[in-house]
C-alpha positions as CSV (number, residue, x, y, z in Angstrom):
1,X,0.0,0.0,0.0
2,X,1.3,3.5,-0.8
3,X,1.7,6.1,1.8
4,X,-1.3,8.0,0.3
5,X,-3.3,4.8,0.5
6,X,-2.5,4.6,4.2
7,X,-3.5,8.2,4.8
8,X,-6.8,7.6,2.8
9,X,-7.6,4.5,4.8
10,X,-6.8,6.2,8.1
11,X,-9.1,9.2,7.2
12,X,-11.9,6.8,6.3
13,X,-11.6,4.8,9.5
14,X,-11.0,7.7,12.0
15,X,-12.3,10.8,10.3
16,X,-8.9,12.4,10.9
17,X,-6.3,13.5,8.4
18,X,-2.7,14.6,8.8
19,X,-3.6,18.0,10.2
20,X,-5.9,16.5,12.8
21,X,-3.4,14.0,13.9
22,X,-0.7,16.7,14.3
23,X,-3.2,18.6,16.5
24,X,-4.0,15.5,18.5
25,X,-0.3,14.6,19.0
26,X,0.3,18.2,20.3
27,X,-2.6,17.8,22.7
28,X,-1.1,14.5,23.9
29,X,2.3,16.2,24.4
30,X,4.0,14.0,21.8
31,X,5.0,17.0,19.8
32,X,6.0,20.6,20.5
33,X,5.9,23.4,17.9
34,X,5.0,20.8,15.3
35,X,8.0,18.5,16.0
36,X,8.1,15.1,17.6
37,X,9.7,15.5,21.0
38,X,13.1,13.6,21.2
39,X,11.9,11.3,24.0
40,X,8.9,10.1,22.1
41,X,9.4,6.7,20.4
42,X,7.6,5.0,17.6
43,X,6.1,2.6,20.1
44,X,4.5,5.5,22.1
45,X,2.7,6.7,19.0
46,X,1.7,3.2,17.9
47,X,0.3,2.4,21.3
48,X,-1.7,5.6,21.4
49,X,-3.1,5.1,17.9
50,X,-4.0,1.4,18.5
51,X,-5.7,2.3,21.8
52,X,-7.6,5.4,20.8
53,X,-8.3,4.7,17.1
54,X,-7.9,0.9,16.7
55,X,-5.2,1.4,14.0
56,X,-3.0,-1.4,13.0
57,X,0.8,-1.4,13.1
58,X,1.3,-0.2,9.5
59,X,-1.2,2.6,9.7
60,X,0.1,3.8,13.1
61,X,3.6,3.8,11.7
62,X,2.4,5.9,8.8
63,X,1.2,8.6,11.3
64,X,4.5,8.2,13.2
65,X,6.4,8.9,9.9
66,X,4.2,11.9,9.4
67,X,4.8,13.3,12.9
68,X,8.5,12.6,12.7
69,X,8.8,14.4,9.4
70,X,10.0,11.4,7.5
71,X,6.9,11.7,5.2
72,X,4.4,14.4,4.5
73,X,0.9,14.6,2.8
74,X,2.5,14.6,-0.6
75,X,4.7,11.5,-0.1
76,X,4.1,8.5,-2.2
């Protein structure tokens, strides 16, 4: 599945897109000023997304990549 496919599926399942997940991550104190805090690990994000949104590992890692800045909304 492409990165865009992951984002599309996540939006369909949760109603949240990249901007919303960035806001939610900030509210959860995972990010500050739009950047993932250094002490936040992938597992922290995956656990949050599995518990709160019932996302699987791959979809949760897509949001982690987005928050970490590895990928963005235009990534393939």
